[in-house]
C-alpha positions in Angstrom: 14.4 24.5 8.0 15.4 21.9 5.9 12.4 20.9 2.9 11.7 17.4 4.2 9.4 16.6 0.8 11.5 17.4 -2.5 10.6 15.3 -5.4 12.7 11.9 -5.2 11.3 9.8 -7.5 14.6 9.2 -8.7 18.1 9.3 -7.3 20.9 8.6 -9.1 24.5 7.9 -8.1 27.5 9.9 -9.5 30.8 8.8 -8.7 32.5 12.1 -7.1 35.9 11.8 -8.5 34.4 11.7 -12.5 33.9 14.8 -13.6 32.7 13.7 -16.5 30.1 11.7 -14.7 28.9 14.8 -13.0 28.5 16.6 -16.0 26.4 14.5 -17.5 24.4 14.3 -14.3 23.4 17.7 -14.5 21.7 17.2 -18.1 19.7 14.0 -17.2 16.4 14.3 -15.5 16.6 12.6 -12.2 15.2 14.2 -9.3 18.2 14.2 -7.4 21.8 13.6 -8.0 23.9 12.6 -5.2 27.8 13.2 -5.7 29.4 9.7 -3.5 33.0 9.8 -1.5 31.8 6.6 -0.2 31.8 3.1 -2.2 32.1 4.7 -5.5 35.2 6.5 -4.9 38.3 4.9 -4.1 40.4 5.5 -1.5 43.5 7.6 -3.0 40.4 9.3 -5.0 38.7 11.1 -2.2 40.7 13.6 -1.3 40.8 15.2 -4.9 37.0 14.4 -5.4 36.1 16.6 -2.6 37.8 19.6 -4.7 35.8 18.3 -7.6 32.9 18.2 -6.0 33.2 21.2 -4.3 33.8 22.7 -7.8 30.7 21.4 -9.1 28.1 21.9 -6.6 29.8 25.9 -6.9 29.7 26.1 -10.4 27.5 23.9 -12.2 23.6 24.9 -13.4 21.8 21.8 -11.5 18.4 22.7 -13.0 16.6 22.4 -9.9 17.9 18.9 -8.6 18.0 18.1 -5.2 21.8 18.2 -4.7 23.3 16.1 -2.3 27.0 14.7 -1.3 27.1 11.2 0.1 30.2 10.8 2.9 32.2 7.9 4.1 30.5 6.4 7.2 31.5 7.2 11.0 34.0 4.2 11.4 36.5 5.7 8.7 39.3 8.2 9.1 37.9 10.0 6.0 34.2 11.1 7.4 35.0 14.8 9.4 37.0 15.9 6.3 34.4 14.9 4.0 31.9 16.9 5.4 34.1 19.8 6.5 35.5 20.3 3.2 32.4 19.6 1.5 30.0 22.1 3.5 33.0 24.8 4.3 33.5 25.1 0.5 30.0 24.5 -1.0 27.7 24.4 1.9 25.7 27.4 0.2 25.1 25.0 -3.6 24.0 21.7 -1.0 20.6 20.5 -0.1 22.2 16.7 1.8 24.1 15.4 3.4 24.1 11.4 3.3 25.2 9.6 5.8 26.1 5.8 5.3 25.8 2.7 7.1 23.9 4.6 10.5 24.0 2.1 13.1 22.6 4.8 16.1 21.2 8.1 16.7 24.2 9.3 18.1 25.4 9.1 14.4 23.1 11.5 13.5 23.7 13.4 16.3 27.6 13.5 15.8 27.0 14.9 11.5 24.1 17.3 13.1 26.7 19.2 15.2 29.5 19.2 12.7 27.4 20.8 10.1 25.7 23.2 12.9 29.4 24.0 13.6 30.5 24.9 9.8 27.3 26.8 9.1 27.9 29.1 12.1 32.0 29.6 11.1 30.8 30.4 7.9 27.5 32.3 8.4 25.5 30.0 6.4 21.8 30.0 7.2 21.5 27.2 10.2 19.9 24.3 9.6 19.2 24.0 6.2 21.3 21.6 4.8 19.2 18.3 5.3 20.5 14.9 6.4 19.6 11.3 4.7 20.3 8.4 6.5 20.9 5.6 4.8 20.2 2.0 7.1 22.8 -1.0 5.7 22.5 -3.1 8.8 20.7 -5.4 11.6 21.6 -2.9 14.3 20.5 0.3 11.9 17.6 -1.1 11.4 16.7 -1.7 15.1 17.5 1.5 15.7 15.4 3.3 12.9 13.4 5.2 14.8 15.0 6.9 17.5 17.7 7.7 14.0 14.7 9.3 12.0 14.0 11.9 15.1 17.4 12.2 16.5 17.8 15.6 13.8 15.6 17.9 12.7 17.8 18.0 9.5 16.5 14.5 9.1 14.9 13.9 5.4 15.0 10.5 4.1 15.5 7.0 5.4 17.4 4.8 2.8 17.5 1.1 2.4 21.3 0.1 1.9 20.5 -3.3 0.2 23.8 -4.4 -0.6 25.6 -4.5 2.3 22.8 -5.3 4.2 22.2 -8.8 2.5 26.1 -9.0 3.6 25.5 -8.1 7.4 22.4 -10.5 7.9 24.3 -13.6 6.0 21.8 -13.6 3.1 22.4 -15.9 1.0 22.2 -14.1 -2.6 24.4 -12.1 -4.5 22.4 -10.4 -7.0 21.5 -7.1 -4.9 17.4 -6.8 -4.9 16.3 -10.2 -6.1 15.0 -12.8 -3.5 17.6 -15.3 -2.5 17.8 -18.9 -4.0 15.3 -20.8 -1.6 13.0 -17.9 -0.5 10.2 -19.3 -2.4 7.2 -17.3 -0.8 7.0 -13.6 -0.3 9.5 -11.3 -0.5 12.5 -11.6 1.9 12.8 -7.7 2.1 9.4 -7.3 3.3 10.1 -6.8 6.8 13.0 -4.5 6.0 11.0 -2.5 3.6 8.3 -1.9 6.5 10.4 -0.9 9.4 11.9 2.0 6.9 8.8 2.8 5.8 6.9 2.9 9.5 9.9 4.7 10.9 9.6 7.3 8.1 6.1 8.2 7.9 5.5 8.2 11.6 7.8 11.2 11.6 6.8 13.0 8.3 10.3 11.8 6.1 10.5 10.5 3.2 11.2 6.6 2.1 13.6 5.7 -0.6 14.4 2.1 -1.8 18.7 1.4 -2.7 20.0 0.6 -5.8 19.5 -2.5 -8.3 22.9 -3.4 -9.8 21.8 -5.1 -12.7 21.5 -2.0 -14.6 21.0 -2.9 -18.5 17.8 -5.0 -16.8 15.2 -2.2 -16.8 12.4 -4.3 -16.6 14.3 -6.2 -13.6 14.6 -2.4 -12.3 10.8 -1.9 -12.7 9.6 -4.6 -11.4 11.9 -4.5 -8.2 10.9 -0.7 -7.8 7.3 -1.7 -7.8 7.1 -3.8 -5.3 8.7 -0.6 -2.9 6.2 2.0 -4.9 3.6 0.1 -4.0 4.0 -0.2 -0.2 4.6 3.8 -0.3 8.1 4.7 -1.0 9.2 7.7 -2.5 11.5 6.7 -4.9 14.5 4.6 -5.1 18.4 5.1 -6.5 19.6 4.9 -10.3 22.5 3.8 -10.8 23.0 4.7 -14.6 20.9 7.0 -16.8 19.0 4.2 -17.9 16.6 3.8 -14.7 16.0 7.3 -14.3 12.5 7.2 -16.5 11.8 4.2 -15.2 11.9 5.1 -11.6 9.8 8.7 -12.4 7.4 6.3 -14.3 7.2 4.0 -11.2 7.0 6.4 -8.5 4.4 8.7 -10.1 1.0 8.5 -9.7 -0.6 7.1 -13.4 -2.9 9.6 -14.8 -6.1 7.7 -14.4 -5.0 7.8 -10.6 -3.8 11.2 -10.3 -7.2 12.7 -12.1 -9.7 10.4 -9.8 -7.5 12.1 -6.9 -8.0 15.6 -7.6 -11.2 15.3 -8.7 -12.1 13.7 -5.2 -10.2 16.6 -3.5 -13.0 18.9 -5.5 -15.7 16.8 -5.0 -15.1 16.7 -1.2 -14.1 20.2 -0.8 -18.1 21.3 -2.7 -19.8 18.4 -0.8 -18.8 19.8 2.5 -19.1 23.3 1.6 -22.6 25.4 2.4 -23.2 25.7 -1.2 -22.6 21.4 -1.4 -25.2 20.8 1.6 -22.6 20.5 4.2 -22.7 17.0 3.1 -19.6 14.5 5.2 -20.0 11.3 3.2 -21.2 11.2 -1.0 -21.3 9.7 -3.9 -18.9 10.3 -6.6 -19.8 8.2 -9.6 -20.1 4.5 -8.3 -18.0 5.1 -5.2 -18.9 6.8 -1.9 -16.0 9.4 -0.2 -15.5 10.9 2.8 -12.4 11.9 5.0 -10.9 9.2 4.8 -11.3 9.4 0.8 -9.9 12.8 1.0 -6.4 11.7 3.3 -5.8 9.1 0.6 -6.5 11.6 -2.5 -3.9 13.9 -0.8 -1.1 11.4 -1.1 -2.2 10.7 -4.6 -2.5 14.0 -5.6 0.3 15.3 -3.5 2.9 12.7 -5.3 1.4 13.8 -8.9 2.1 17.4 -8.1 5.7 17.2 -6.9 6.2 15.3 -10.3 4.6 17.9 -12.3 1.7 16.4 -13.3 -1.0 18.0 -15.7 -5.3 16.8 -14.5 -6.9 15.4 -18.0 -10.1 15.2 -16.2 -11.7 17.8 -14.3 -14.2 17.6 -12.2 -17.5 20.4 -12.0 -20.4 20.3 -9.4 -23.3 19.2 -10.9 -25.9 22.5 -12.2 -28.6 23.1 -9.8 
């Protein structure tokens, strides 16, 4: 079975044709690295990049990072060779295949079937390799619920802002920033919420796409903060300077993490025999109940995935 809840606060994009950048990526504190055979790899470089990726996945120490390869989309002539060469050559050291420009669930099914055939041929565990589906145009967004359920391999739904902006004729050339004239609200809110609802309805992760102004870390934090506030699990990073910002924005604040863990401990105690079998109790000045527990589970889960430790531990009252 695929792991649908891997840490993905920071998803680092690396050109599959650059051995130097791949080697550097191994040393960086990103949760996920995806080696790119699509936009970051020139057409003439793709055949050699496949070989570079296979060797890098098999030979390098990735330090527990989630290892992903983004192949080309199904409308190109490169996709089947991307998948076949990478999965056959490095399937044992690969966590997911990212499929860009997904428009219909059938495109996910096709990828699933191809991966399954390769796994059976090579003797790999069938179904272990996940799929990350990238939504980059209006048709893909309209079909996002069906895409999320097209295969049990699907782990994430990803927003691809640049191609999406072009596909709907958005009046902007700055990826992730508000288009000129849109002076109230967030022009991306509907898109992000559609992706988030599809992901959460089917127990997938929701990942925000890149912010291309790579030297503007404060701008990155601001844009990432919007999707993090909605509930997204992480965001792409295009430069090492964005990694710490992503890990910070998509991790709980220390006080929030401590509070969530304390809610869980207190609720477990008060609903027990020793705690009086109560369903709603006061924790300081706050009433907590089953709904509080569910909300706390979200925050504690993100904190634990980020490797956080508690600074403030609740203890039951003395009799």
